[in-house]
N, C-alpha and C positions, 0 to 999 in steps of 0.2 A: 504493500500500500504506500509506504514512504517513497519507494522508488518511482511509482507511477505519479505520485503527487509532485515529486521533485522534477520529473520529466515534464509534467504538465506546466509547472511554473516556468521552466526553462523555455518551452515552446511559446508560452504566453508572452514571455519577454522578448525572445529573439524574433519570432515570426512577424509581429507588427513592424519591428525595426527593419527587417529584410524587405517587407512590402513597401515601407516608406522610402527606403533607399532605392528600390526598383522604380517607384513612381517619380522620385526626385531626379533620377539620372536618366530616365527613359528617353527624354527628348533633347538631352545635351549632345552637342557635337563632340565626338571623341576622336580627333585625328591623332596620328603619331606626331610628335614634336617636329618642328622645323619645316620639313618638306611639305606635308599635307596641308598645314594651315596656310602656308604661302600660296599653294595651289587654290585653296578655297577662296582666298581674297581675289585671285585672278579671274574668277568667274564674273566678278562685277566690274572688270576693268573698263568696259565700254559704257557703263551707265553714268559716266560723268560727261558724256558727249551730247550732241543733238540727235534727235530722231532723223534717220536717213530720209532725204527728200521732203522733209517737213520744216526744218529750221526751228524746232521747238526743243528747248533744253529738257533732258530727261528729269533732272531734279525738280523742275517746275511742275511736271506731270505728277511726280511723286507727292509733292505738297498738295496739289489739287485733289488727287485721288485719296490719299491717306487721311486728310483732315476734313475734306468736304464731301466728296462723292461716296467713298466707300461706306461710311456709317449710314448714309441716307439710303443708298440702293440696297444695302444688306437688309435693312429693316423693311424696305418696300416689297421685296420679293417674298417676304413671309406672309404678306396679306393675301386674302382669298383670291382676288382677281388674278394675281400673278403666280400663285403656287400650283394651280391646276391647269394642265394642258392636255389636249386631246390629240393623241398620236397613234399610229398603227406600227407597233413594234414587231409585227408578224409578216411584213412584206417579204416577198421572195427576193433573195440576192440575184441580181441580173448578170453578175460577172463570173461567178464560179459556183459549183455545186457543193463543195466540201465546206459547209458553213461552220463546222467545228464549234458547236455551241458549248459555252462554258457551263459546267455542272456545279461549280462552287456556289455555296448558299449566298455569298455576298454579291454574286453576279445577278441575282434574280430581282425582278421588279414586281411589286404588288400593285395591281390596279385598284382604283377607288370603288367602293360600294356606292350605289346610287344614293342611299340614305346619308352618306357622309358628305355629300356635295352641298354647296350653298344652293339657295333657291333658284337662282338664274340658270345654273347648269342643269338642275333637275327639269326645269321648264323646257330647256332645249331638247333634252332627251324625250320628254313627253310629246313635244311638238313633232319631233321626227317620227315617233311611233304613230301619231295621228295621221301624218302625211303618208306613211307606208300603208296604213289601213285604207286611206282614201284612194291611193293608187290601186290597191287590190280591188276595191269596189268598182272603180272605173274599168278595170280589166274584165270583171265578171259581168259588166253591164255596158256593152258596146253602144247601146242606144244613147248613152250620155255623150258620145263624141259626134261631131259633124265633120265629115270628110277626114276620118282618122288617119289615113295613109298620108295625106298631104300635111296634116298637122305634125305627124311624126317626122316627116322629112324636114319640115320647117324648123321644128325644135332641134333636130340634129344639126341643121345648118347653123342655127344661132349658137348652139353649144360649141361647134367647131370654131365659129368666129370669136367667141369669148376666149376659148383656149388659145387661139392665135394671138389675140390682143394681150392676154395675160403673159404669154411667152415672150413678148417684146419687152416687158418690164421685169419679169421674174428671173432671178438668178438661182432659184431652187426648184426642185420638183416637189410640190407640196403633197402632203398626205391627203387622201380623200376622207374628210371627217365623218362622212355619212357611211363609210364602209363598216360592215358588221364587225370587223376585227379592230376598229379604232376604239380606244378606251381612254377615259380620263385618268390621268396619272398625277399623283401628288409629288411635286418636286422637292418639297421640304422633307417628306418621309422617305424619299429615295435620293439622298444626297450623292454628289459625285465624290468618289474617293477610291483609294486603291482596293481592288477586289481580288487580286491574285491572277487576273487575266493577263498573262504575259507569254503565252505560247507562240510558236512560230506564226500562227495565224494572225496574231495581233500585229506582228511586224509586216505581214503580207498586206494588211490594210494600208499602212503608211507607205510601204514601198510602191503600191499601186498608185497612191495619190501623187507621190513625187515623180515617179518614173514615167507614168502614163498620162497624167492629167495636169502637170505643170507644162510650161511652154517648151522646156528643154528636157530631153530624155536623160535625167540625171538622178543621182542619189540626193539625200538631204545635204545641201550645201549652205553657204552663208548668205550670199547675195548682199554683201556690204556695199558701201557707196562706190567702191572701185569697180563693181561689176559692169562690164561694158555691154549693156543691152537697153532696150527702150524702157521708159518709165512704167508703162503699163505692165510689161512682163516682170520687171523688178517688183512692182506693187503686188502683183498676183502671188509671186513666191513669198514675199514677206507676210502677206495675209495668212497664207497656209502655214508658214513657219511660225508666225506669232500665235496662231491657234494651237498648233502642236506644242509649242513651248508652254502655253497657259495650261493645257491639259497635263503636261508632265509636272508642272508646279503643283497642281491640285493633288496629283497622286502622291507627291512627296510630302505635301503638307497634311494630308489625311491618310497616313499609312497605317496599316494594321500591325500593331506590335503584340505578339503573342504573350499571353499572361504566364506567370511562373508561380509555382507552388499553389496550383488550383485557383489562381486569381483569374478574373475574366480578361479577355482580350481588350486592348485599349487602342483607340484611334487617335493618332496625333502626328506631329511633324517628325520627319526622318531626315535630318540634315545630310547624313551620308548618302541617302538616295538622291537628294537634290544635287549634291556635288558630283556624284557619279554621272548624272545626266548632263551637267554643264561645265564640269572641270575641263579647262583647255587641253590638258594632257590626255584626257580620256575621250576627247571629241575632235581630235586633230586640229585643235585651236579654234573650233567653230562655236563652242558653247556660249561665249560672251556675245557673239553676234545674234545667236538664237534668242538670248534674253532681250537683246535690244529690239528685235523684231516684235516682241510682245507690245512694246510701246507704239509701234506703227499701227497695229490692228486696233489698239485702244483708241488712238486718235481718229481712226476711220469711223469706228462705231460712235464715238463721242460726237463727231461732226454730224453723223446721221441723226442722232437724237436732237441736236440743236436745229438741224434743218427741218425736221418733221414736227418740231415743237408746236407751231400754230395748229396743226392738224390734231395732235394729241390733246391739246388744251380744250378741244371741243368734245372729247370723249367723256362719258359719264363714269366709266370704270365700275359699273354696277355688278356686284356679285350677289347681293340679296340676303346675306346672312344677317346684317343689321345696317340700318341707314347710317348710323354713326361711323361704322367702319368704311362704308362706301365714300362718305364725305372725307374721312381721314386719308383714304387712298388717293382721292383726287387732289387734295392739298399737298400730299407728299410728292405726287408726280409733278405738279406745277412747281414746287420748290426745287426739285432736282433739275427740271428743265431750265429754270432760271439760271442755275449755276452753269449748265451746259452752254446756254446761249450767250452768257457774258464772258466766257473764256475767250482770250484774245489771240490764241495761237493755233487755230484749227487747221486740220488737214484741208488742202485746197483741191477739191475734186475736179475743178474746171481745168486743171493742168493735164488731165487724162483724156484720151480719145480726141485729140486736136489734130490740126493739120488737114491733109487731103480728106474730104468728107467720105469718099468711097472707101479709102483705106482705113479711116477711123471707124466707120460702121462695121467693116469686116473684122477688125481687131476686137471691137466690143462684142460682136456675136461669138467670136472664138472664146473670148473671156467668159461669156455666159455659158457656153456649151461645156467648157472645162469645169466651171464651178458646179454646174448642175450634175455633172458626172460625179463630183466629189460628194454631193448630197446623196446620190444614189448608192455610193460605196458604203455609206453609213448603215444601209440595210444589210450589209454583209458582216457587220461586227458580231462576233459570237457571244459576247457578254451583254445581257439585256440592259444592265444599268449603264454600261459603256455606250451601248447603242442609243439609249434614251438621251444621254447627255451629248453624245456626238450629233444626234439629230437636232437637239435644241440649239447647240452652239453653231452648227453650220447654217441652220435656219436664221439665227440671229445675224450672222454675217451676210447671208443672202438678202435678208430684209434690209440691212444697212446699205448694201449695194443697190438695191431697188430704189431706196429713198434717194440716194445720191445721183443715180444715173437714169432714172425713168424719164426725166425731162418734164414731169408733170408737177414739179414744185419749182416756183420761180426763183430767181436769184435773191429775191427778198424773202425767201423761205415761206411764201404763201402757198398753201395747198387747199383745194376745195374738195368736198366730198364727191362732187360729180366727176372730177378728173382723176383723183388719186384715192386709192382704197388700200387699207390694211385690214386683214382679218384679225380676229381676236387672237388666234394662235400666233400670228406673226408678231403682234404687239407683246404677247407674253414671252415669246422666244427672244425678242429684241432686248427686253429688260433683263431677263435671266442670263442671256449670253453676255451682255455688258457687265452684269454683276460678277460673272465668273472672271472676266478680265480684270475687273477692279480688285477682286479678291486675290488674284495672282500677283498683282503689283504690291498689294499690302503684304503678302507672304514673302516676297523678295526682301522686304525690309526686315521681316522676322528672321529670315535665314542670315542676313547680314549681321544682325544683332547676335546671333548664336556664334558667329565667327569672332565677333568683338569680345564677347564674354570669354570665349576659349583663349584668346590672346591674353586677356587680363589674368586668367588663371595661371597660364604659363609664366607670365611675368612675376606674379606673386610667388611662384615656386622657383623663381630665378632660373627658368629654363630658357636658353638662348633660342630665339626664333630665326 
């Protein structure tokens, strides 16, 4: 009895201290002295420069984002209007058959139950069911139609015309929200984070994007300011690279740390994973430019928000859970848009697709086709959660490009409902995609601080760096 009592007291004293030590050191950066910490600092060597082809200092964007935009948009995307999105995660991959679906539990996405949705979303579902029933009645009662064959042909013609018109503006291939497999998904309950999906199939996705859908048949490269190619092609690559960088930062910032001593797993930052992805020595010197490209896509989507602000300010952002929340959502949107519109160093989209009108039109069409292909590749991602956030973030970028290059918003940023339209899904994706970029920039600062703390520890221990 005394032996067991003594053992119990020992475990009771030691185990909590072990757990505390585990939690306290879990997210610390633990490089080997001297060499590794120097490499870690090198990741950020280009972040004291200007954004390529924009002329805006990166440190200015850091201040804008970390102190003004990030806290606002982070709170905004938690609200009902922005947290639910309707997508079809079951679309067939158009490019290859071996979809290699991820079987890990963290890859899975849980769709919303209808009773969990706000009133406005339930109303949409009910209206769709009523329309389906009405169509069924019309099919069983042909007397309700006059010259039905002509009507069908006309409707088909109008549908084809609408698809053609939409294709001139859209940079994405949107999901059919009326499709039986399209479901409402809660983005807050299905956060983007490291799921363990890192098989060769994951690399196949990005290899296909870079090698087959960028303007040059190449692997992932830097496309710094010295790259000798036209602005449109440089911009396309930087957008893709910036998106890829942002996703890699999310996976490093919300990494799954396995628990010890029967403790639960913990999601948190993994500095080693971050530096492995962006360390110049591990990326042939390209990692710092990849980080820099994040700021390029950030400026593009920020400019899109500023340009479409007059249109969005006319939206009600009705979700229907409570009138107060809807009013708070509208105020929060207007507040964020005010910051976006007053920023003085926006990306200038008028520099793209200039020159000879015929060549510019052809280049823009090629730009659209390539980006649409990338949105289709998202349907080939084997991890459901990765697929969800891949579709959201490519739709956000596609919506930004639609805003900037549709030609239906004047240079004074005036848009009318008759000329320019955004679906609710596009609006939700636009804000959530920009929130992901904003979060990535904030996380860069966190990883920088982890290096700084590590240097201080080494200095305190009198270790030469």
